[in-house]
NUTOR-898753 format. One record per residue (C-alpha): chain; residue in one letter; residue number from 0; x, y, z. Coordinates in steps of 0.5 Angstrom, whole numbers, plus 500, padded with zeros to 3 digits. Layout:
! NUTOR-898753
{chaine:A residu:a num:NUM east:X north:Y up:Z}
...
//
This chain:
! NUTOR-898753
{chaine:A residu:x num:0 east:642 north:101 up:671}
{chaine:A residu:x num:1 east:649 north:100 up:673}
{chaine:A residu:x num:2 east:652 north:093 up:671}
{chaine:A residu:x num:3 east:658 north:090 up:674}
{chaine:A residu:x num:4 east:662 north:084 up:670}
{chaine:A residu:x num:5 east:666 north:080 up:674}
{chaine:A residu:x num:6 east:669 north:073 up:673}
{chaine:A residu:x num:7 east:670 north:068 up:678}
{chaine:A residu:x num:8 east:674 north:070 up:683}
{chaine:A residu:x num:9 east:679 north:065 up:682}
{chaine:A residu:x num:10 east:680 north:067 up:674}
{chaine:A residu:x num:11 east:681 north:074 up:676}
{chaine:A residu:x num:12 east:688 north:078 up:676}
{chaine:A residu:x num:13 east:692 north:073 up:672}
{chaine:A residu:x num:14 east:697 north:079 up:671}
{chaine:A residu:x num:15 east:698 north:080 up:678}
{chaine:A residu:x num:16 east:698 north:072 up:680}
{chaine:A residu:x num:17 east:704 north:071 up:674}
{chaine:A residu:x num:18 east:709 north:075 up:679}
{chaine:A residu:x num:19 east:707 north:072 up:686}
{chaine:A residu:x num:20 east:708 north:065 up:688}
{chaine:A residu:x num:21 east:702 north:061 up:686}
{chaine:A residu:x num:22 east:701 north:059 up:694}
{chaine:A residu:x num:23 east:699 north:066 up:695}
{chaine:A residu:x num:24 east:694 north:067 up:689}
{chaine:A residu:x num:25 east:688 north:066 up:694}
{chaine:A residu:x num:26 east:690 north:072 up:697}
{chaine:A residu:x num:27 east:689 north:076 up:690}
{chaine:A residu:x num:28 east:683 north:073 up:689}
{chaine:A residu:x num:29 east:680 north:075 up:696}
{chaine:A residu:x num:30 east:682 north:082 up:695}
{chaine:A residu:x num:31 east:678 north:082 up:688}
{chaine:A residu:x num:32 east:672 north:079 up:692}
{chaine:A residu:x num:33 east:673 north:085 up:698}
{chaine:A residu:x num:34 east:673 north:090 up:692}
{chaine:A residu:x num:35 east:667 north:087 up:688}
{chaine:A residu:x num:36 east:662 north:087 up:694}
{chaine:A residu:x num:37 east:664 north:093 up:697}
{chaine:A residu:x num:38 east:662 north:096 up:690}
{chaine:A residu:x num:39 east:656 north:093 up:691}
{chaine:A residu:x num:40 east:655 north:096 up:698}
{chaine:A residu:x num:41 east:657 north:103 up:695}
{chaine:A residu:x num:42 east:652 north:102 up:689}
{chaine:A residu:x num:43 east:646 north:100 up:694}
{chaine:A residu:x num:44 east:648 north:107 up:698}
{chaine:A residu:x num:45 east:646 north:111 up:692}
{chaine:A residu:x num:46 east:640 north:107 up:691}
{chaine:A residu:x num:47 east:641 north:105 up:684}
{chaine:A residu:x num:48 east:639 north:099 up:681}
{chaine:A residu:x num:49 east:644 north:094 up:679}
{chaine:A residu:x num:50 east:646 north:088 up:675}
{chaine:A residu:x num:51 east:651 north:083 up:675}
{chaine:A residu:x num:52 east:654 north:079 up:669}
{chaine:A residu:x num:53 east:659 north:073 up:671}
{chaine:A residu:x num:54 east:660 north:066 up:669}
{chaine:A residu:x num:55 east:660 north:064 up:677}
{chaine:A residu:x num:56 east:653 north:062 up:679}
{chaine:A residu:x num:57 east:655 north:063 up:686}
{chaine:A residu:x num:58 east:657 north:070 up:685}
{chaine:A residu:x num:59 east:650 north:071 up:681}
{chaine:A residu:x num:60 east:646 north:068 up:687}
{chaine:A residu:x num:61 east:650 north:073 up:692}
{chaine:A residu:x num:62 east:649 north:078 up:688}
{chaine:A residu:x num:63 east:641 north:077 up:687}
{chaine:A residu:x num:64 east:641 north:076 up:695}
{chaine:A residu:x num:65 east:644 north:083 up:696}
{chaine:A residu:x num:66 east:639 north:086 up:691}
{chaine:A residu:x num:67 east:641 north:086 up:684}
{chaine:A residu:x num:68 east:635 north:087 up:679}
{chaine:A residu:x num:69 east:639 north:084 up:673}
{chaine:A residu:x num:70 east:643 north:078 up:673}
{chaine:A residu:x num:71 east:646 north:074 up:667}
{chaine:A residu:x num:72 east:651 north:068 up:667}
{chaine:A residu:x num:73 east:656 north:068 up:661}
{chaine:A residu:x num:74 east:661 north:063 up:659}
{chaine:A residu:x num:75 east:667 north:066 up:662}
{chaine:A residu:x num:76 east:670 north:067 up:655}
{chaine:A residu:x num:77 east:671 north:074 up:654}
{chaine:A residu:x num:78 east:669 north:080 up:657}
{chaine:A residu:x num:79 east:666 north:084 up:651}
{chaine:A residu:x num:80 east:662 north:078 up:649}
{chaine:A residu:x num:81 east:659 north:077 up:656}
{chaine:A residu:x num:82 east:657 north:085 up:656}
{chaine:A residu:x num:83 east:654 north:085 up:649}
{chaine:A residu:x num:84 east:650 north:079 up:650}
{chaine:A residu:x num:85 east:648 north:081 up:657}
{chaine:A residu:x num:86 east:645 north:088 up:655}
{chaine:A residu:x num:87 east:641 north:085 up:649}
{chaine:A residu:x num:88 east:637 north:082 up:655}
{chaine:A residu:x num:89 east:636 north:089 up:657}
{chaine:A residu:x num:90 east:631 north:094 up:655}
{chaine:A residu:x num:91 east:634 north:099 up:649}
{chaine:A residu:x num:92 east:630 north:105 up:653}
{chaine:A residu:x num:93 east:634 north:103 up:659}
{chaine:A residu:x num:94 east:641 north:107 up:660}
{chaine:A residu:x num:95 east:647 north:103 up:662}
{chaine:A residu:x num:96 east:653 north:105 up:666}
{chaine:A residu:x num:97 east:658 north:099 up:666}
{chaine:A residu:x num:98 east:663 north:099 up:672}
{chaine:A residu:x num:99 east:669 north:095 up:673}
{chaine:A residu:x num:100 east:669 north:091 up:679}
{chaine:A residu:x num:101 east:676 north:092 up:681}
{chaine:A residu:x num:102 east:676 north:100 up:683}
{chaine:A residu:x num:103 east:677 north:100 up:691}
{chaine:A residu:x num:104 east:677 north:107 up:692}
{chaine:A residu:x num:105 east:670 north:109 up:689}
{chaine:A residu:x num:106 east:665 north:112 up:694}
{chaine:A residu:x num:107 east:658 north:114 up:695}
{chaine:A residu:x num:108 east:660 north:121 up:693}
{chaine:A residu:x num:109 east:663 north:119 up:687}
{chaine:A residu:x num:110 east:658 north:115 up:684}
{chaine:A residu:x num:111 east:653 north:121 up:686}
{chaine:A residu:x num:112 east:657 north:125 up:682}
{chaine:A residu:x num:113 east:658 north:120 up:676}
{chaine:A residu:x num:114 east:650 north:119 up:676}
{chaine:A residu:x num:115 east:649 north:127 up:675}
{chaine:A residu:x num:116 east:654 north:127 up:670}
{chaine:A residu:x num:117 east:650 north:122 up:665}
{chaine:A residu:x num:118 east:644 north:128 up:665}
{chaine:A residu:x num:119 east:648 north:132 up:660}
{chaine:A residu:x num:120 east:651 north:127 up:655}
{chaine:A residu:x num:121 east:649 north:121 up:651}
{chaine:A residu:x num:122 east:656 north:117 up:652}
{chaine:A residu:x num:123 east:660 north:118 up:659}
{chaine:A residu:x num:124 east:667 north:115 up:659}
{chaine:A residu:x num:125 east:672 north:115 up:665}
{chaine:A residu:x num:126 east:679 north:112 up:664}
{chaine:A residu:x num:127 east:682 north:108 up:668}
{chaine:A residu:x num:128 east:688 north:110 up:672}
{chaine:A residu:x num:129 east:693 north:104 up:673}
{chaine:A residu:x num:130 east:701 north:104 up:674}
{chaine:A residu:x num:131 east:702 north:101 up:667}
{chaine:A residu:x num:132 east:698 north:107 up:664}
{chaine:A residu:x num:133 east:694 north:103 up:659}
{chaine:A residu:x num:134 east:688 north:107 up:658}
{chaine:A residu:x num:135 east:683 north:102 up:660}
{chaine:A residu:x num:136 east:676 north:104 up:662}
{chaine:A residu:x num:137 east:673 north:104 up:669}
{chaine:A residu:x num:138 east:666 north:106 up:667}
{chaine:A residu:x num:139 east:662 north:107 up:661}
{chaine:A residu:x num:140 east:655 north:110 up:660}
{chaine:A residu:x num:141 east:651 north:109 up:655}
{chaine:A residu:x num:142 east:644 north:113 up:654}
{chaine:A residu:x num:143 east:643 north:108 up:649}
{chaine:A residu:x num:144 east:646 north:101 up:649}
{chaine:A residu:x num:145 east:647 north:101 up:642}
{chaine:A residu:x num:146 east:651 north:107 up:641}
{chaine:A residu:x num:147 east:658 north:104 up:642}
{chaine:A residu:x num:148 east:661 north:097 up:640}
{chaine:A residu:x num:149 east:664 north:094 up:647}
{chaine:A residu:x num:150 east:671 north:094 up:647}
{chaine:A residu:x num:151 east:674 north:094 up:654}
{chaine:A residu:x num:152 east:681 north:092 up:655}
{chaine:A residu:x num:153 east:688 north:096 up:653}
{chaine:A residu:x num:154 east:687 north:103 up:651}
{chaine:A residu:x num:155 east:679 north:102 up:650}
{chaine:A residu:x num:156 east:678 north:109 up:653}
{chaine:A residu:x num:157 east:681 north:112 up:646}
{chaine:A residu:x num:158 east:677 north:107 up:642}
{chaine:A residu:x num:159 east:671 north:109 up:645}
{chaine:A residu:x num:160 east:672 north:116 up:644}
{chaine:A residu:x num:161 east:674 north:115 up:637}
{chaine:A residu:x num:162 east:668 north:111 up:635}
{chaine:A residu:x num:163 east:664 north:116 up:639}
{chaine:A residu:x num:164 east:667 north:122 up:634}
{chaine:A residu:x num:165 east:666 north:117 up:628}
{chaine:A residu:x num:166 east:658 north:117 up:630}
{chaine:A residu:x num:167 east:658 north:124 up:632}
{chaine:A residu:x num:168 east:656 north:122 up:639}
{chaine:A residu:x num:169 east:655 north:127 up:644}
{chaine:A residu:x num:170 east:660 north:125 up:649}
{chaine:A residu:x num:171 east:664 north:127 up:655}
{chaine:A residu:x num:172 east:671 north:124 up:658}
{chaine:A residu:x num:173 east:672 north:125 up:666}
{chaine:A residu:x num:174 east:678 north:123 up:670}
{chaine:A residu:x num:175 east:677 north:121 up:677}
{chaine:A residu:x num:176 east:683 north:120 up:681}
{chaine:A residu:x num:177 east:683 north:116 up:686}
{chaine:A residu:x num:178 east:676 north:113 up:684}
{chaine:A residu:x num:179 east:678 north:110 up:677}
{chaine:A residu:x num:180 east:684 north:107 up:680}
{chaine:A residu:x num:181 east:684 north:100 up:678}
{chaine:A residu:x num:182 east:688 north:093 up:681}
{chaine:A residu:x num:183 east:691 north:091 up:674}
{chaine:A residu:x num:184 east:698 north:090 up:676}
{chaine:A residu:x num:185 east:702 north:089 up:683}
{chaine:A residu:x num:186 east:704 north:096 up:683}
{chaine:A residu:x num:187 east:697 north:098 up:684}
{chaine:A residu:x num:188 east:696 north:093 up:690}
{chaine:A residu:x num:189 east:702 north:097 up:693}
{chaine:A residu:x num:190 east:699 north:103 up:691}
{chaine:A residu:x num:191 east:693 north:101 up:695}
{chaine:A residu:x num:192 east:697 north:099 up:701}
{chaine:A residu:x num:193 east:700 north:106 up:701}
{chaine:A residu:x num:194 east:694 north:110 up:700}
{chaine:A residu:x num:195 east:689 north:106 up:704}
{chaine:A residu:x num:196 east:686 north:112 up:707}
{chaine:A residu:x num:197 east:683 north:114 up:701}
{chaine:A residu:x num:198 east:679 north:108 up:700}
{chaine:A residu:x num:199 east:671 north:108 up:702}
{chaine:A residu:x num:200 east:671 north:103 up:707}
{chaine:A residu:x num:201 east:679 north:101 up:709}
{chaine:A residu:x num:202 east:678 north:096 up:714}
{chaine:A residu:x num:203 east:675 north:091 up:710}
{chaine:A residu:x num:204 east:682 north:092 up:706}
{chaine:A residu:x num:205 east:687 north:093 up:712}
{chaine:A residu:x num:206 east:688 north:085 up:714}
{chaine:A residu:x num:207 east:688 north:082 up:707}
{chaine:A residu:x num:208 east:693 north:088 up:705}
{chaine:A residu:x num:209 east:698 north:086 up:711}
{chaine:A residu:x num:210 east:698 north:079 up:708}
{chaine:A residu:x num:211 east:700 north:081 up:701}
{chaine:A residu:x num:212 east:705 north:086 up:704}
{chaine:A residu:x num:213 east:708 north:080 up:707}
{chaine:A residu:x num:214 east:708 north:076 up:701}
{chaine:A residu:x num:215 east:711 north:082 up:697}
{chaine:A residu:x num:216 east:717 north:084 up:701}
//
């Protein structure tokens, strides 16, 4: 099962919103929303069960309408706490792939390749690619939900690797560019605008990015 954690859209991307005029925050919210729902569409294209974890009842309801087989409404306090609580509601025998919601470049082919790679390992770590090089984690596969403690955030890909080594787990680290590129900084947004042809369904992003470009320059 693929799990996607997502805050209420208005609570996301505080680092980006901190450097843009407040009146344009809605544009950033819209960009996150487009990316999230494209992620769901891409997952559906590979016919993989998916779940959504969010404090937003609206997002939960929309995800269920789109076919989510698992949803969990968290308190919106902490990503790792929300994920830890949610996966306790899933069978321990159910492998999980946690996928971040801010990956505009993911495609059907990428997900198919990623799912194939999980056959060969107990833990699969996909470091995120961002302009600030903080080595976050774009995707994490766990054959057993209890293999690793969840510690997403800055330098999390290295922390996951360190814990896997300590526990002598069979793991792999796969670097996927551009698929693991996220939207953490305003430079990531600019990169997206400049490389829109690499996006799976670019028409969804073009209009909102044109509006954001007017805001930036």
